[in-house]
N, C-alpha and C positions, 0 to 999 in steps of 0.2 A: 278568665280563660277556660276553655272547654278541656276536660281531661283528654289525654291522647287516645285512650281506648274508645271514648265516645266519638271523637273525631273520625277515627278509622271506621267505627260501626256506622256512622252517618254516611261516609263515602260508599261503603259497601251497600247500604240500603238504597241510596240514590241510584247507584249503578245497577243494582238488582232490579229495582222498579223499572228503570228504562229498558233493561234487557228483556224483562218479562213482557213489557208492552210491545217491544219489537217482535218478540216471538209470537205473541198473540196476533199481531198484525199479519205475520206470515201465515198463521193458521187460518185466518179469515180469507186471505188471498188464495190459499191452496187447500180447499176443504178435502176431507178424506173419509172414505167409507171402505171397509175391508170388502173384498180381498185385494184392492188396489195398493200400490206402493204408497206409504205415508210420506209423500214428498216434502211436506212442510217441516216435519221433525228431522228428516234426513238432511234437508238443506240447512236448517238452523244448527244442527250438531256438527256438520262438516265445515260450515263457515266458522263456527266457534273454534274448531280444531285449528284451522288456518290462523285465526286471530290470536289464539293463545300461543301458538308456535312462534309467530312473528313478535308479539309483544314481549313475552318472557325472555326471548333471546335478545331482543333490543335492550331490555332493562338489565339483563345480567351481563351482557357482553359489550354493551354500548354505555352511554352516559346514564347513570342512575336517575330515575325520575323523581319529581317532588313526592313527598310522603303520601299524598292522597291519590296519586295516579294509579298505582297498582291495585289498591283496594277498590277504587271506583271502577276501573275498566276490567281488570283480569278477574278478580273475585266477584265483583258486583255485576257489571254488564254481561260479561261472557258467561258467568255462572247463572244469571237469570235468563239469558238468551238460549242457552243449551238446555237440554232436558232429558235426563236419563229415565225419569219416571214415565214420561209419555212414550219414549222409545220402548221401554219394557212392556207397557200396557198394549202398545200397538203390535208388538210381537205376539203376545198372548191372544189378542183379538184376531190376528191373522190365522193362528192355529184354530181358534174357535169357529172361524168363518170357513173352515175346510181348506185352508191354503197353507199347510205346514211347510211345503217347499219354499213358498214365498217368504214365510216367516224366517226360515233358516237362511235364505239368501239375504234378507233384510238385516237380520241380526249380525250375521257373520260379515257381510259386506260393509255394514256401518262401522263395526269395530276395526276391521282391517283398513278401510279407507280413512278412518279417523287417525289411526296410528301413522299411516303413510303421509297424511296431510300435516300432522304436527311435525313430523320429522322433516318433510320437504320444506315447509314454511320456515322452520328453524334454520335449515341449511341456506335457504334463500336470504334470510336476514343476515346470516353470517357472511354470505357473499357480498351483500350490500354494505355491511360494516367493514369488511376487510377485502375489498376487490383485488388489491395487489397480491394478496396471498392466496387467491383463489377460494376465499371463504374460510380459510383455516384460521384457527384461533391464534 
């Protein structure tokens, strides 16, 4: 039998590899050069915010998943799919390309939109889990 920590690490690694490949695919489909908006990273990060809001709410307020589901999807896939490092580098590159206003809008807008999407997707999942109570716990 595989030790529990190794099983969890394997689930995280598999999910992370799949998420990173999906993120890479988006970057191939939506190339970026400053001072344009970095749409690939923005899309990946905002989709990841929606996914994490939905999934974690489902798993904490709905039926708990199998032991491997959360490490595979939340930590692994969503963690590998979203990217703070690319987001930070793109903000710096926008400033270096002479577009500090675009950098400010990109950085601020990404953070605010991400928070709104996590909260909104969590509320949507609560509504789906508890429709008779209007999404209340």
